[in-house]
C-alpha positions in Angstrom: 113.6 38.2 22.3 113.8 34.6 23.6 110.4 32.9 23.8 109.6 30.8 26.9 109.4 27.0 26.6 106.0 25.7 25.6 103.8 24.5 28.5 103.1 20.8 28.7 99.4 21.5 28.5 97.8 24.7 27.2 94.9 24.5 29.7 96.1 24.2 33.3 94.5 22.2 36.1 92.6 25.4 37.2 91.1 25.7 33.7 93.1 28.8 32.9 94.8 29.2 29.5 98.5 29.7 28.9 98.2 32.7 26.5 101.3 33.9 24.6 104.0 32.7 22.2 106.2 29.8 23.1 109.1 27.8 21.8 108.3 24.1 21.3 105.3 21.9 21.3 102.5 21.4 23.9 101.5 17.9 24.6 97.8 18.5 25.0 95.0 20.9 23.9 91.7 20.2 25.7 89.2 23.0 25.5 86.7 21.0 27.6 88.7 21.9 30.7 88.4 25.6 30.2 87.3 27.8 33.1 85.5 31.2 32.8 85.8 33.5 31.0 86.7 31.2 28.1 84.5 28.2 29.0 81.7 27.4 26.5 78.9 24.8 26.5 79.4 21.4 24.8 76.8 22.4 22.3 78.6 25.7 21.5 81.9 23.9 21.2 80.4 21.4 18.8 79.9 24.0 16.2 82.8 26.4 16.9 85.6 23.9 17.5 87.9 23.9 14.3 91.1 22.0 13.8 93.3 21.6 10.8 96.6 19.8 10.0 98.5 21.1 6.9 101.7 20.0 5.4 103.7 21.9 2.7 106.4 20.2 0.6 108.6 22.7 -1.3 111.0 21.4 -4.0 112.8 22.9 -6.9 110.4 21.4 -9.4 107.1 21.1 -7.5 105.2 22.4 -4.5 102.8 20.1 -2.8 100.2 20.9 -0.1 97.9 18.6 1.9 95.4 19.5 4.6 92.8 17.7 6.7 90.2 20.0 8.3 87.7 19.2 11.1 84.9 21.7 11.2 83.2 20.2 14.2 80.0 19.3 12.4 81.7 17.9 9.3 85.2 17.5 7.8 87.0 18.1 4.5 90.4 17.5 3.0 92.4 18.7 0.0 95.8 18.0 -1.7 97.6 19.2 -4.8 100.8 19.1 -6.7 101.9 22.3 -8.5 104.6 21.9 -11.2 106.7 25.0 -11.3 108.0 24.7 -14.8 104.6 24.2 -16.3 103.0 26.7 -13.8 100.0 24.5 -13.3 98.4 22.0 -11.0 99.2 18.5 -12.2 97.2 16.8 -9.5 94.4 17.9 -7.2 92.1 16.3 -4.7 89.3 17.7 -2.6 86.7 15.8 -0.7 84.1 16.6 2.0 84.0 13.9 4.6 81.2 12.1 6.4 80.5 13.8 9.8 82.2 12.0 12.6 83.6 9.3 10.4 86.0 10.5 7.7 88.4 12.6 9.7 90.3 12.0 13.0 92.4 15.1 13.9 95.3 15.0 16.4 94.8 16.7 19.8 98.1 18.5 19.4 100.8 19.2 16.8 103.0 16.2 17.6 100.0 13.8 17.1 98.7 12.0 14.0 95.7 12.9 11.8 93.9 10.9 9.2 91.2 11.2 6.5 89.3 8.4 4.9 86.7 8.5 2.1 86.1 5.4 0.0 89.5 4.5 -1.5 91.1 7.8 -0.7 93.2 8.2 2.4 95.5 10.8 4.0 97.8 10.2 7.0 99.7 13.1 8.6 102.1 12.5 11.5 104.8 14.6 13.2 107.4 13.3 10.7 105.6 11.7 7.8 102.9 12.1 5.2 101.1 9.4 3.3 98.4 10.1 0.7 96.5 7.7 -1.6 94.0 9.1 -4.1 93.0 8.1 -7.6 96.0 8.8 -9.8 97.8 10.7 -7.1 100.0 9.4 -4.3 102.6 10.9 -1.9 105.1 9.2 0.5 107.1 11.8 2.4 109.4 11.8 5.5 110.7 14.9 7.2 112.9 15.6 10.2 115.1 18.2 11.9 114.6 21.9 11.8 114.5 24.7 14.4 112.1 24.7 17.3 108.3 24.9 16.6 106.3 28.0 17.4 103.3 27.6 19.7 100.9 30.5 19.8 97.9 30.7 22.0 95.5 33.6 22.0 91.9 34.8 22.2 89.6 35.2 19.2 86.9 37.9 18.9 83.5 36.3 18.5 84.9 32.9 19.5 87.0 31.9 22.6 90.6 30.8 22.4 92.8 29.4 19.7 96.2 27.6 19.5 98.5 27.0 16.6 101.7 25.1 16.2 104.0 25.9 13.3 107.2 24.1 12.3 110.4 25.5 10.8 111.7 24.0 7.5 112.5 20.4 7.8 114.7 18.1 5.6 112.4 16.2 3.2 112.7 12.8 1.5 110.2 10.7 -0.5 108.3 10.9 -3.7 105.0 11.9 -5.3 103.4 9.8 -8.0 101.1 11.4 -10.5 99.6 9.0 -13.0 102.6 7.0 -14.1 105.1 9.8 -13.3 107.4 9.6 -10.2 108.6 12.9 -8.7 111.5 12.8 -6.3 111.1 15.0 -3.2 114.6 14.5 -1.9 116.4 17.7 -1.0 113.2 19.7 -0.6 111.8 21.3 2.6 108.7 20.3 4.6 106.7 22.5 7.0 103.7 21.6 9.2 100.9 23.8 10.5 98.6 22.4 13.2 95.8 24.6 14.5 93.1 24.0 17.1 90.6 26.5 18.4 87.1 27.8 19.3 86.5 30.2 16.4 83.9 32.7 15.5 81.1 31.9 13.0 82.7 34.4 10.5 86.5 34.0 10.2 88.9 35.5 7.8 92.7 35.8 7.3 95.6 36.6 5.0 98.5 34.2 5.4 102.1 33.8 4.1 104.5 31.0 4.7 107.8 29.9 3.2 110.8 27.9 4.4 114.3 26.9 3.5 116.4 24.8 5.9 118.0 28.0 7.4 115.3 30.7 6.9 111.6 30.7 7.1 108.6 32.7 8.3 104.9 32.4 9.1 102.7 35.5 8.8 99.0 36.0 9.4 96.7 39.0 9.5 93.0 38.5 10.5 91.2 36.6 13.2 94.4 35.8 15.2 96.2 39.1 15.0 100.0 38.9 15.2 100.0 36.0 17.6 101.5 33.5 15.1 103.9 35.8 13.3 107.4 34.4 13.5 110.8 34.3 11.7 113.1 31.3 11.8 116.7 32.4 11.1 119.8 30.2 11.5 118.1 27.9 14.0 116.6 30.8 16.1 112.9 31.5 16.5 112.1 35.2 16.4 108.6 36.6 17.1 107.4 39.3 14.7 104.9 42.1 14.9 101.7 42.7 13.0 101.8 41.8 9.3 100.6 44.1 6.6 99.4 42.5 3.3 99.1 44.7 0.1 97.6 42.8 -2.8 94.9 42.9 -5.4 92.0 40.6 -4.3 90.6 40.7 -7.8 93.9 39.6 -9.3 95.8 37.4 -6.7 98.3 36.5 -9.4 99.6 40.1 -9.3 102.6 40.7 -7.0 101.9 40.9 -3.2 103.8 43.2 -0.8 104.1 42.1 2.8 105.9 43.8 5.8 105.8 43.7 9.6 105.3 46.6 11.9 108.4 45.6 13.9 110.6 46.4 10.9 112.2 42.9 10.7 110.6 41.7 7.5 109.9 43.3 4.1 109.1 41.1 1.2 107.5 40.9 -2.3 105.7 37.8 -3.4 105.6 36.8 -7.1 102.9 34.2 -7.8 103.6 31.3 -10.3 100.2 29.7 -10.0 97.3 29.2 -7.5 94.7 26.9 -6.1 91.2 28.3 -5.6 88.2 26.8 -3.9 84.9 28.6 -3.3 82.0 26.8 -1.6 78.5 27.7 -0.6 76.8 25.0 1.4 73.9 27.3 2.6 74.7 26.8 6.3 78.4 27.3 5.6 80.5 28.9 2.9 84.2 29.6 2.2 86.2 31.6 -0.3 89.8 30.5 -0.6 92.7 31.3 -2.8 96.3 30.1 -2.3 98.8 31.4 -4.7 102.1 29.5 -5.0 105.3 31.4 -5.8 108.5 33.0 -4.5 109.4 35.6 -1.9 112.2 38.1 -2.3 113.3 41.0 -0.1 114.9 41.0 3.4 114.6 40.0 7.0 116.4 41.0 10.2 117.2 39.1 13.4 116.7 42.4 15.3 116.0 46.0 14.7 119.7 47.0 14.8 121.0 44.1 12.8 121.9 43.9 9.1 119.3 43.1 6.5 119.6 39.5 5.3 118.6 39.0 1.7 115.7 36.7 0.8 115.9 35.5 -2.8 113.3 33.3 -4.6 112.1 31.5 -1.5 109.3 29.1 -2.5 106.1 29.3 -0.5 102.5 30.4 -0.5 100.2 33.3 0.3 96.5 32.9 1.1 93.3 34.8 1.4 90.5 32.9 3.2 87.0 33.9 4.3 84.8 31.3 6.0 81.3 31.2 7.5 81.4 27.9 9.4 
């Protein structure tokens, strides 16, 4: 199945939304222009508009993830470096921002986002990441890769949501932890930009991993199968609903993941994890992101041969938010 090219703007001049899955990046996401039935008041949007910009850097020795999140009424950011041989986080940063001041999120996936809090700063662009925190720095450049996925859909209890996911991109640069310099050359970068009007209660299960020739993004929860996709040999292939089988009480146990379309069947073996549970009275989140490897098989189409996936580095995630 070939996906249509991404529209220049997700919301048209008539206020209607381009729902569906597309190949490429939209140049604008402006929910203020929505027409019924998706239009919401400015006050409602203030508290339901959520955006995040996430970058994963996967290397033989380390896995690094960085995210900036705009919750509408406040913001937050996190970053970590996971050392695979030691099976532990060797650097970690998490900081809530000042409302309206700390975070500036891009309006679309090809834009730039930033986070500032005291001496800490994060900058995410379409082809670069810069991070400066106490004892923890990253300078990374990435390029190339197969076409992005753009997924636009409705959200129960909310309104509409859009997400833009990259394939695996060539990575260069380095991370610096304390006095140690960690080369990122030869690794793979991937970017997730999401922007939507979400429900007060939102939850999802997620899995994502990439090499330069094979990768996938899978989600089960608030956005259904909209963003499920496989990148294979430069082609972008939409996938059906994803099924996650795992032990929520023991996320370090193996996970089983498959899609209803029959094009993906994988086992995930965790090597470590990042966990963050917050209760801010008016808001709360419960989050766990195991880091590890995927093995199994994928197919380009139902009648095609199974293509082996072996020790592909990536993450899974369980996330529940009241925001």
